[in-house]
N, C-alpha and C positions, 0 to 999 in steps of 0.2 A: 458581561458575558452571559448569554442566556443559558438556562439550566432546565428548561421544561422537558428535555428528553432524558434527564438523569435517571439513574437506576431503575425506576419503576416500569418504564415502557421501552426504552431503547438501550440496548446493550450489545454484547459481542458474540462472535462465533467461535466455536472450537476450531483451533487451527489444526485441521486434519492434513498434516504435512506428509506428502508422499515424495520421498527423495527420488528424483528421476534424473539420474546421471546421463541417460540417453539423450536428454535435451542438449547436452554439450555436443552431441554429434551434429545437431542442426547448426549450432554455432560454428562448428568446424567444417561446414560444407560437405558433410558426409551424406551419402544417399540414405534413404529411410531403411534400407535393408542391410546396411553395412554396420558391423560391430567392431569395436576396438577394445583392447585390454582396459580393464577398469581403472588401473593405475594411470594409464595414459589419459583416459577421459578426465580423471580428477586433476591431473597436472594441467590439462588444457583449460579446465574451468578456473583453476587458480591463476593461470596466466592471463585469462580474460579479465578477471577482477583486479589483478595487481599490476598489470603492465600498462594501464592507462586506457585500454580499449573500452572498458565499462564507462569510465568517466567521459571519454570522448563521445560515446553513443548517447549518454544522458544529456550532454551539452547540446548535441544536435536536436534531440527530441524536444528539449525545452525551448530552444530557439524557434523551432517550428510552432510550438504551442503559443509562444508570445506573439508571433506574427498573426495568428488566428484571433487571439484575444484583442489585439489592437484594432481589428477590423469590425468588432461588434460593439453595440451600445451597452454600456454598463448602467444598470438601473439600481435603485436603492435596495431592491430585494435580490439582486444577482448573487448567486452563490457558487462556490467551488467545493467539490467533494474530494477529499484525500483519503486513500487507504493509509494504514500505519506501517505494517511490517513490510520491509523491503520496498517501501515507497517513501515514507517520511523518515523511518528509522531503519538502520541496517542490521541484518542478522548475519552478515558475512563472517564476522569474528567467531561467533559460536559455531557456525557451520564448518569453518576451517578447523576449529578445535576438535570437532567430531569427525574430522577427515571426510567431510561432505556426506556424513551419514545422519542418522536421526536417533535421538534418545529423548523420549517424552519428558522425563523428570528434569534432565539437564536443560532442555529448552524452556520448561516451565520456570525453573530457577532463574534462568537468564532473563526472561520476561519480567519476573517479579523483582529482579534487582534494579530495574528502572535505569539501567546504565547503557542502553543501546545508543550508539552515536547517530546523529542526524546524517542523512544523505545530503551533502552540501548543495548539490544542484537542485534538489527538491526544496530545501530551505530557502534558497535564493529565489526560486520561482514563487514560493509561498509568500515571501515578502514583496515580490513584484505585484502579485494579485492584491495583497493587502494595501499597497500604495495606491491602487486603482479603486479602492473602496469596495472591493468584492468581499462578501461574507464568506468566512472560511469554516468548513465543517469536516470533522474526521468521522469516517464511517468504516469500522474495522470488524473483522470476524473474531476478534478476541472476546473472551467471556466476561461477565459482569464482575466476577471476583478479581479480575485483573484491572478494573477501572482505575483505582487509586494509583497503582504503579504506572499505568499507561499515561494518565493525566500528568503525573509528576515528571515522567520521562520526557514527554513532549514539551512541557514548559521549560524544563532545565536545558533542553537542547535548542531553545530559541523559537519554538512554535507557540507564540503568544497571541492573545487577542482573537482566538477562534470563538465562534458562536457556541458550538457544542461538540461533544464527543459522544458518538453513538456506538454502543456495543450490544452484543447479543444477550438477551435476557434468558432466564431459566427456561421459560416457555418456548424459546426460539432455538434451542440447542440442536434440534433435529432438522432444522431447515437447511437446505443446501445453500452454499455461499451466494449463488446468483439470485435465488429466490429471496433470501434474507435482505440482500442489499437493494434489490429492486423494490421490495416492500417498503423499506425505510426511505428510499428516494421518493416514493409516492406520498408517504406521510409528510415529508418535508415540503413537497409541492402543496399539499393540503393545508399546511401551516403557513403558506404565503411566500415561500422561497421560489425563485426561478433558477434552476440549476443550469449553468452555462458551460461547465467543464467538469470532467471527472478524471482523476489521476490515480492509477493503480498499476500493479505489477502482474495481475492475473486477468485473464479474459473474463472471468466471472465478475470482475468489478464493473463490467460494461454491459452485461446481458440485461435485457429488459428495457423499460422506458426511462426517460428523463436523464439521459447522459450527455447529449449534445456533443461538445468537443471531447473526444476521447484521447487521453494521453497514456499510452501503454509503455511502461518501463520494462526493460529486459530483466528476466530472472531465470538463471540457469541452475538454481539451487534446489527448488522444489516447486510443486504446483498444488493448489488446493482443489478440493472436490466440492 
């Protein structure tokens, strides 16, 4: 497992989580100008995640991604980029505990606990890419002090044999998510990787160059800035 991106140059982003329950209105086919009671919106978000709708949507997204990967040539330097939060690991449990709200310290304790469960459809897709010889890289907006907990959490949840885990350094804290991730993808290209696919739950995971196949997962809990 390569480590040339460890602590000194590549690290994570502050998770600037803004809870946007209005996103649930999109999920529920409401018009952009229509508002619903906050409790109703929260209940509908809960139903989406717990009724099987979320799992069904993920299954369809990854089936489509596999069909695209099967059509391209995999080279020795072909690489896949995965986000961590709500892409590889799920924050749904803590979000529900907070009644779909946000508390920085509770979220921070949750991250440092290293007990976030894997999103099973992502882990399955991860292993599919691994079986094809594609190099696996995690690029997350988490911060450097969360590195050890994040690394341990990924490994314990079955995300093994990845090339590197890239997180935001102290000097990169003020960069926006899109700028940070675009910059790190460029550095990966300069270090010899050919990025063939990016997987994430935020549109900022795909802004900028070097994304190629884009796999956007649904997230109705928050969005990053």
